[in-house]
C-alpha angles and dihedrals in degrees: 000000000000119000123199105206122210141144105246150340110227140179089263116034140186127235089270091066093041091052089050092050090051089050093051091052091044093053091045092051091054094041094245116143115243138148137196111229120206131195106196133082101257114182090172095049093111091054092051093047088056091046092056098034094243120158113245095226091058092065131064122185120197094235093049089048094058092039091049090229101122090119099030110142124241119261128169126244118201131173092268089058090063091069099217117187116279086236091066125088117224115206129210132253142128098235102030141349131216121230113206140181099208105304096342118099107229101173147341120226113207123197133221113258116249093021133092110255097318111156116251101170141336124220118205124202135199126230090277094052096255118146106244106161139021124192116195120201127213116236086245091068109261134105103257105169136029123193124194123206133198128224089268089062094247123131115240105169140028129187126192118212141204120224089266090058097251119137118243100167136026132193127196130201136200130192121264123218086264088057093247124130118264122191108242108169142015119201133192097198097195116008111158089342095307138093115239124194127195132187095215143012088250090060090049090048092053090050089050092050090052091049091048090050093050092047088058096047100268124257090081125146117253116190118201102219105166107050105206094043109036109031100078097040091052094045090051095054113125101197124085104282140153106222126197131191112220109205097225092161136037113272091242131042120266113279095029126106107269092212099046109011122111114278118258108266092229092065104020095098092045092052100039110030098026103029090119095045094072123086084220147340116232125207127179097220138044090230093060091046091053093048092049092048090053094048102041122069108191111018145143119268112289116221130186116225121170111244096197108060113181132185117248095209101068113135113264113242111200118227090240087066093052134067096263094200097047111111124194139194121196125190148061116328098227135133094262089057090061097215087170090063091045091054093048091048091048091051087063090048092052092048088060101032102042098192094047115125132188128210118192115204119193145063138254144156107323093232091050092048089049089055090054091049089051090051090050088057093046091052092051093245100127108136090015100067118048128195101211097179126217118338122186093207120038099172093114092045092054094044092054098044127099097195143006119215124197125186098172125147098216144341139163093239125337105236093191091056092059091045092050093050091049087058092050096256114146116226133219111188147154109264095240127156124290125031117353095086090054092051105035128065111189113248090004106075103347144319136277124207134185115284113272095009095132094172093055091044089055093045093054092047090051089048091057097041093048098052117060094188092052092046091051091050093048091049090052088048090053092054093044101049102061103107097099093057100028124130091252094052092046093050090051089054092052091046090056088064095042093050093046091053091048090059095052 
């Protein structure tokens, strides 16, 4: 079994989670066993699995594992299921409801977003109005966590519960010098007939990974997907395991020279002090593999596996059925994605192609997004550029677009670029490392320009949007040049690792 290890699966996710979800579906399609492994307490996991159409049995969360609720069915918990005293008065409201005993506030019932009056958590208050207790409910309808607070408002104890109410995990807190709660101890009070104590959640997570490995016969593959969270717990496993480091980020921070710049602190220790402890290091591009091989001295084998598998049988949508002059960007709205440069380049595009529009899909820090919206206004692009936020399914967006533009500074492999090409969308992008050069062939399925050359980026976009014949040809080229990052090719790359491990 191969386990892809991460921290969470949320309502809005980064490319790490989207790549993992694609992998799960890929392995399922080719009947290869694989699971996504998660560290965090995720009471809304079931809702998010439904949101992204992920099979429940392909995901195992640490808390569900110890609670033995990985396959617990979905029920619904409403206010009436909380069985408040008949003497209490329950108010009305779409987001939360107050529960009172006369004038005294007894509790507040908060609901899960996007659902109709399903209980998310209940806060309980003492006679003085102090929060004393919070009960959090799993999406599947049972109380799964209880938090206890002191008179100072600080949490000092948590207990995690099975559907029958029994406690399977406890967490204790102490005060810091700043008078804030610090987690000090995790306890499994009765796991396999024994009490287990851990100093940190990382230690608990390592124990869980070992137990998961043993439960599946040991010798399994564990892939560290999220660097800062999963590297150390996997390296500290004591059972027989084959561990892999997935290069989910560039080896240096954005703006630094990829060949000579200082290694990213999140992966420096894993690449320098533990480079030989991995069964393998996985990159998504040949260029990153070559750079790592030049920089590292003694290291595990480095293998290239495409991180953006796409089907080759998607229906072809002709440009005449799209909005030819509609441009899209898909991805995180962070500084390294240079949305400011994208907006300035698109202003030039709009000046020359008057009916051109741009839709930006993705999420980022609210303050940073606000700065981009302000820049949109300054550039006179209100009503022309739309920030559409995070969308779990972009099929319609890709099938309606005439061009994707990307002004990023760096990446390890732009997932959205592969998705756009698989939907026949030409791409105009900065030629950053890593990824665009392995996707884009100039004058075949798009154009690459030097990083940060906004004028040239705009010129190439105008070139595509102003010539229907060229746009048609680039769209055909996008559909036709998918073999190197197809699902079949990607699965063969994964099988090369699986078969090599099987022979050891």
